[in-house]
C-alpha positions in Angstrom: 0.0 0.0 0.0 1.3 3.4 -0.9 0.0 6.9 -0.2 -1.6 7.3 -3.6 -3.6 4.1 -3.2 -4.7 5.1 0.3 -5.7 8.5 -1.0 -8.0 6.9 -3.7 -9.6 4.7 -1.0 -10.3 7.7 1.2 -11.6 9.8 -1.7 -14.0 7.0 -2.6 -15.3 6.9 1.0 -15.4 10.7 1.3 -16.1 12.1 -2.2 -16.6 15.7 -1.1 -13.5 15.8 1.1 -10.1 17.3 0.7 -7.9 14.3 1.4 -4.1 14.4 2.0 -2.1 11.3 2.7 1.6 11.0 3.5 3.7 8.1 4.6 5.0 4.8 3.5 5.7 1.2 4.6 2.3 0.9 6.3 2.6 4.1 8.4 0.5 7.0 7.2 -0.6 10.5 8.2 -4.1 11.2 7.0 -5.9 14.6 6.8 -9.5 14.5 5.8 -11.4 17.8 5.6 -15.1 17.3 5.2 -18.2 19.0 6.7 -19.5 15.5 7.2 -17.6 15.7 10.5 -19.7 18.5 11.7 -21.3 17.7 15.1 -19.2 14.5 15.5 -17.0 13.8 18.4 -13.3 13.0 17.7 -13.9 9.3 18.3 -16.8 9.2 15.8 -14.6 11.0 13.2 -11.8 8.5 13.6 -14.3 5.6 13.4 -15.6 7.0 10.1 -12.1 7.2 8.7 -11.1 3.7 9.9 -14.2 2.1 8.4 -12.9 2.0 4.8 -9.5 1.0 6.0 -10.4 -2.0 8.2 -9.6 -4.7 5.6 -6.2 -3.1 4.9 -5.4 -2.9 8.6 -6.5 -6.5 9.1 -4.2 -7.6 6.2 -1.3 -5.7 7.5 -1.0 -3.4 4.5 -1.8 -0.5 6.8 -0.6 -0.8 10.4 -0.3 2.7 11.7 -2.3 5.9 10.9 -2.4 9.3 12.4 -5.8 10.9 11.6 -6.7 14.5 11.4 -10.4 14.6 10.5 -11.9 18.1 10.6 -14.5 20.3 9.1 -13.7 22.9 6.5 -13.9 25.7 9.0 -11.7 23.9 11.5 -9.1 23.4 8.7 -9.4 27.1 7.8 -8.7 28.1 11.4 -5.8 25.6 11.7 -4.3 26.8 8.5 -4.1 30.4 9.8 -1.7 29.1 12.4 0.4 27.0 10.1 -1.1 23.6 10.9 
C-alpha cells in the first residue's frame, strides 16, 4: 500500500472531502477535511475514517495511521496558524 492508493480509497469513501495522505511502509498520516464531520466527536470521526481501512489494517497493508479529521472551518482556522 502506498500513499496514492490510500488517497484513492479515502476519496472514494469521502467524495466531497479534501484528502491528503503522506507516509509509506504501512505508516501514514491522514488529513480528511469534510463538513460530514460537523457535530461528530473525535472518536466518531476516527471511526468514520477507519471504516474503509479496516480490511487493509487487518491484512497488515496499513498498520499505523495518524488521523486529522476536521470540518472545512476547523481546517481554515488551523491553516491560519500553520497547521
